[in-house]
Each structure stands twice: as structure tokens, then as C-alpha cells.
C-alpha positions in Angstrom: -21.7 3.4 -8.5 -19.3 4.4 -5.8 -20.3 5.6 -2.3 -17.7 6.7 0.3 -19.1 7.3 3.8 -17.1 8.9 6.7 -13.7 7.5 6.0 -10.8 8.5 8.2 -7.2 7.8 7.1 -4.0 8.2 9.2 -0.3 8.2 8.4 0.9 7.4 11.9 -0.3 10.1 14.1 -1.3 12.4 11.2 -5.0 12.5 10.5 -4.9 12.9 6.7 -8.5 12.3 5.7 -11.2 13.4 8.1 -14.8 12.0 7.9 -14.9 12.3 4.1 -18.1 11.3 2.3 -18.9 11.5 -1.4 -20.4 9.5 -4.2 -20.1 8.9 -8.0 -23.0 8.0 -10.1 -22.8 5.8 -13.2 -21.8 7.8 -16.3 -20.4 10.8 -14.3 -17.1 12.5 -14.2 -16.6 13.6 -10.6 -13.5 15.6 -9.7 -11.8 16.1 -6.3 -9.9 19.4 -6.2 -7.7 20.9 -3.6 -4.2 22.1 -2.7 -1.2 19.7 -2.5 -1.4 17.7 0.7 -5.2 18.1 1.0 -5.7 14.3 0.9 -6.9 13.8 -2.6 -4.4 11.0 -3.6 -4.9 9.4 -0.1 -8.6 9.1 -0.8 -8.1 7.3 -4.1 -5.6 4.9 -2.6 -8.1 4.1 0.2 -10.9 3.5 -2.3 -8.6 1.2 -4.3 -7.5 -0.9 -1.3 -3.9 0.4 -1.0 -4.7 2.2 2.3 -7.3 1.4 5.0 -9.8 3.7 6.6 -10.4 3.7 10.3 -14.1 3.3 10.3 -16.6 4.4 7.7 -17.7 2.5 4.6 -16.8 2.3 0.9 -19.3 0.7 -1.5 -18.8 -0.1 -5.2 -21.8 -1.3 -7.2 -23.7 -1.8 -4.0 -21.1 -4.1 -2.5 -19.0 -3.0 0.5 -15.3 -3.0 -0.5 -13.8 -1.3 2.6 -11.7 -4.4 3.4 -11.1 -5.7 -0.2 -7.7 -6.2 -1.5 -6.6 -4.1 -4.5 -6.3 -6.9 -7.0 -9.9 -8.1 -6.2 -11.2 -4.6 -6.9 -9.7 -4.7 -10.4 -11.7 -7.9 -11.0 -14.9 -6.1 -9.8 -14.4 -3.3 -12.4 -12.5 -0.6 -10.5 -9.3 0.7 -12.0 -6.8 3.2 -10.6 -4.4 5.3 -12.7 -1.8 6.4 -10.1 0.0 9.7 -9.8 3.3 9.7 -11.6 2.1 7.1 -14.2 3.9 4.1 -12.6 4.3 2.1 -15.8 6.6 -0.9 -15.9 9.7 1.0 -17.2 11.7 -2.1 -18.4 8.8 -3.7 -20.3 7.6 -2.8 -23.8 4.5 -0.8 -24.4 2.6 -3.9 -25.4 3.8 -5.9 -22.4 2.6 -3.0 -20.2 -0.9 -3.3 -21.7 -0.9 -7.1 -21.3 -0.1 -6.6 -17.7 -3.2 -4.4 -17.4 -5.3 -7.2 -18.7 -3.9 -10.0 -16.5 -7.4 -10.9 -15.2 -8.8 -11.6 -18.7 -8.2 -14.2 -21.3 -6.0 -13.8 -24.3 -8.8 -13.3 -26.8 -10.3 -10.5 -24.7 -6.9 -8.9 -24.3 -6.1 -9.0 -28.0 -9.4 -7.3 -28.8 -9.0 -4.7 -26.1 -5.4 -3.9 -27.0 -6.6 -3.0 -30.5 -9.2 -0.8 -29.0 -6.5 0.9 -26.9 -4.3 1.4 -30.0 -7.3 2.9 -31.9 -7.7 5.4 -29.1 -4.0 6.1 -28.7 -2.3 5.9 -32.1 0.9 7.3 -30.8 1.5 4.3 -28.5 0.6 1.9 -31.2 3.5 3.3 -33.2 5.7 2.5 -30.2 4.2 -0.9 -29.3 7.6 -2.6 -29.3 9.5 0.2 -27.6 10.7 0.0 -24.0 8.1 2.0 -22.0 10.8 3.9 -20.0 12.0 5.5 -23.1 8.7 7.1 -23.9 8.0 10.8 -23.4 6.0 12.0 -20.5 2.8 12.4 -22.5 3.3 9.0 -24.1 3.8 7.4 -20.7 0.5 9.0 -19.5 -1.3 7.6 -22.5 0.1 4.2 -21.8 -0.9 4.4 -18.2 -4.5 5.3 -19.2 -4.5 2.6 -21.9 -3.2 0.0 -19.4 -6.1 0.9 -17.0 -8.6 0.2 -19.8 -7.3 -3.3 -20.4 -9.4 -4.7 -17.5 -12.6 -3.3 -19.0 -13.3 -1.2 -15.9 -16.7 0.3 -15.0 -15.0 3.1 -13.0 -11.6 4.6 -13.6 -9.9 6.7 -10.9 -7.3 9.0 -12.3 -4.7 10.8 -10.1 -3.1 13.9 -11.6 -3.2 12.8 -15.3 -1.8 16.2 -16.4 1.1 16.3 -14.1 4.4 17.4 -15.8 2.9 17.6 -19.3 3.1 20.5 -21.7 -0.1 22.5 -22.2 -0.8 21.0 -25.6 -0.6 17.5 -24.1 -2.8 18.5 -21.2 -5.5 19.5 -23.7 -5.1 16.1 -25.4 -5.3 14.1 -22.2 -8.4 15.9 -21.0 -10.0 15.4 -24.4 -9.3 11.7 -24.1 -10.8 11.6 -20.6 -14.0 13.2 -21.9 -14.2 10.8 -24.8 -13.8 7.8 -22.5 -16.6 9.1 -20.4 -18.8 9.7 -23.4 -18.1 6.1 -24.4 -19.6 4.9 -21.1 -16.7 4.9 -18.6 -17.4 6.5 -15.2 -14.5 8.6 -13.9 -13.3 9.9 -10.6 -10.7 12.5 -11.3 -8.1 14.0 -8.9 -6.4 16.9 -10.6 -4.3 19.9 -9.6 -5.4 21.8 -12.7 -8.8 22.6 -11.2 -10.0 24.7 -14.2 -9.4 21.9 -16.6 -10.9 19.3 -14.3 -14.1 21.3 -13.7 -14.4 22.1 -17.4 -15.1 18.4 -18.2 -16.6 17.2 -14.9 -20.3 16.9 -14.0 -19.7 17.5 -10.3 -16.9 18.4 -8.0 -15.8 18.3 -4.4 -13.4 20.7 -2.8 -11.0 19.2 -0.3 -9.1 21.3 2.3 -6.7 19.7 4.9 -8.4 16.4 4.7 -12.0 17.6 4.8 -14.6 18.2 2.1 -15.6 21.9 2.4 -17.7 22.3 -0.7 -19.6 20.2 -3.2 -21.6 21.4 -6.2 -22.0 20.8 -10.0 -18.9 21.7 -11.9 -20.3 24.9 -13.4 -21.3 26.2 -10.0 -17.8 25.6 -8.7 -16.2 27.3 -11.7 -18.3 30.4 -10.8 -17.8 30.2 -7.1 -15.7 33.2 -5.9 -13.9 31.3 -3.2 -13.0 28.5 -5.6 -11.8 31.1 -8.1 -9.5 32.8 -5.6 -8.1 29.6 -4.2 -7.8 27.3 -7.2 -8.5 29.1 -10.5 -6.3 32.1 -10.2 -9.3 34.5 -10.3 
């Protein structure tokens, strides 16, 4: 579904992502793990058209998207849940969801909003509430729900557990797993490597802008180097 080949991303003179290649097959949860500053978020921003790679190739559903604009990728079925949630703080919960479905017609949006409310009952209770007044966990649910409004084939999630209490982290990861089981392919960037690998099919380890290890998730959980560096073992 997604194939990234030899991308290189710079911030000025800083070479942040170095010849990175990976792929995500339909129906998978694939996770990128690594320390802060390793380049994980940069990779997602590059795939979603917010940053540009110098060279390399990015393909989605067998179509090259290396130069595509971000809004066009949403139309193709690629959704990005950014780090820090990035909801529209001054709009209501329902208005945020409607913004997520801007590429679809009103009938499709009405049906999808109800599906989102079924999946996230807590935000349904707050549908008329200003989004900026929600708790951190509720905002994360809203951010995930908004990403589903465009009926994406692939959802990229950047640090969905950031700043959440442990009980909410468990809930968010349960929702991610349910979304995948319902047919959504997921590319997950997550600082909580143990949680990410516990639900993923495969994973890539990123260090200082380079992929240093790739394997199925269980193998990474059992890898001694990964345990020492990312799992506290």
C-alpha cells in the first residue's frame, strides 16, 4: 500500500532523514520506533506532503506521491494524525469532525460522523462542546475521529499516547487495534515502544535518521538491543 524508497530530508544543513526505505502492506499495523529526534515525525510529514525529500520515491497504492500536495493525498485515502493532536481549538467537536470530511458530501459525512460517535461515545456526549475545553484524552479521540472522516485507506498516527494517563493510553491503543481489525491500515509512530510493538505486525527501528533494524513486532520485542534501548529491559 505504501512504499518509501531512499528518502532524504533536510532542515537547512541538518540531514534529518538519511536514505530511509520501508513499506506498509494493506491490513498491517507498522510502527516506527526510536528516540526523540530520530526522524520519526519527519518521515510522516514527508509521506503526507508537508515536507519534501531530496531524491528517493514515495508510492501510495502504486502511484508516486513524492511531489503531491497534502490535501490531494487526503483525497487519495491517506490520513495523518499529527503529533500534539492539532484540533481546531475554537470549533465544536462536531465542527472538527465536519472539517475532517471536507472532501466528501453531506450525506457521506452524516453517516461517518455517526460511525465515529459509535466508536467514541465520549466525544458524542460532547458534540456541541468547544474542542479546546476537552481533556487530553478526549482531544486525542477527536483527532483520531477527525482522521476517519475522509474514509482513509491508510492512517498515519504520530505519538497518539503523548501526555495521556496510563489508563487512557490503554484505551487509545485498543481503539487503534480495533480500527485495524475493521480494515484500516496503520503506520504508527510512538514513543511508547512496548505498547506500539504489542499491537503492530512489523516494526522499524530508527536511529539518528537511519533505519537500523526491521523485523516482525514479536522479534523486536525479544531483541536484546531493542529491550535495552527502548523497552527498559
